[in-house]
C-alpha positions as CSV (number, residue, x, y, z in Angstrom):
1,X,-52.9,-152.6,-13.0
2,X,-50.1,-153.2,-10.5
3,X,-46.7,-151.5,-10.4
4,X,-43.5,-153.2,-9.6
5,X,-41.0,-151.4,-7.3
6,X,-38.8,-150.6,-10.3
7,X,-41.7,-149.0,-12.2
8,X,-42.8,-147.0,-9.2
9,X,-39.2,-145.7,-8.7
10,X,-38.9,-144.9,-12.4
11,X,-42.2,-143.0,-12.4
12,X,-41.2,-141.0,-9.3
13,X,-37.8,-140.2,-10.8
14,X,-39.3,-138.9,-14.0
15,X,-41.8,-136.8,-12.1
16,X,-39.0,-135.3,-10.0
17,X,-37.0,-134.5,-13.1
18,X,-40.0,-132.8,-14.7
19,X,-40.6,-130.7,-11.7
20,X,-36.9,-129.8,-11.4
21,X,-36.9,-128.8,-15.1
22,X,-39.9,-126.6,-14.6
23,X,-38.1,-124.8,-11.7
24,X,-35.0,-124.3,-13.8
25,X,-37.0,-122.7,-16.6
26,X,-38.6,-120.3,-14.1
27,X,-35.2,-119.2,-12.7
28,X,-33.8,-118.7,-16.2
29,X,-36.2,-115.8,-16.8
30,X,-35.0,-113.9,-13.7
31,X,-31.9,-111.7,-14.2
32,X,-28.8,-112.6,-12.2
33,X,-28.2,-109.5,-10.1
34,X,-24.5,-108.7,-9.2
35,X,-23.4,-105.9,-6.9
36,X,-20.0,-104.4,-7.4
37,X,-18.0,-102.5,-4.9
38,X,-15.2,-100.2,-6.3
39,X,-13.5,-97.0,-5.5
40,X,-14.5,-94.1,-7.7
41,X,-12.7,-91.2,-6.0
42,X,-9.3,-90.6,-4.5
43,X,-6.0,-92.1,-5.5
44,X,-7.6,-95.5,-6.5
45,X,-10.4,-94.1,-8.7
46,X,-8.6,-95.2,-11.9
47,X,-8.7,-98.8,-10.7
48,X,-12.5,-98.5,-10.1
49,X,-13.0,-97.3,-13.6
50,X,-10.9,-100.1,-15.0
51,X,-12.8,-102.6,-13.0
52,X,-16.1,-101.3,-14.4
53,X,-14.8,-101.4,-17.9
54,X,-13.5,-105.0,-17.5
55,X,-16.9,-106.1,-16.2
56,X,-18.7,-104.3,-19.1
57,X,-16.3,-106.0,-21.6
58,X,-16.8,-109.4,-20.1
59,X,-20.6,-109.0,-20.3
60,X,-20.4,-107.6,-23.9
61,X,-18.4,-110.7,-25.0
62,X,-21.0,-113.0,-23.5
63,X,-24.0,-111.1,-24.8
64,X,-25.0,-109.9,-21.3
65,X,-25.6,-113.4,-19.9
66,X,-24.0,-115.8,-17.5
67,X,-25.1,-119.4,-17.4
68,X,-28.0,-118.5,-19.8
69,X,-29.4,-115.9,-17.5
70,X,-29.3,-112.1,-18.2
71,X,-27.1,-110.1,-15.9
72,X,-28.0,-107.0,-14.0
73,X,-25.2,-105.0,-12.4
74,X,-26.5,-103.1,-9.4
């Protein structure tokens, strides 16, 4: 059986898409880790608490996920 150039390119393209999809599924299981820097003492401590509350509300509204990945705040 012989392949034409078009068939070979199509087969390679489909194989590449399959591999890319498998990598995407592997990354979806890993949590998205986000580090936050905020002030929790001194005159700006109130802003730090508000910032944390805003992030918590954002994640609560989105069921703890961003782009289909679970989020871990560190």
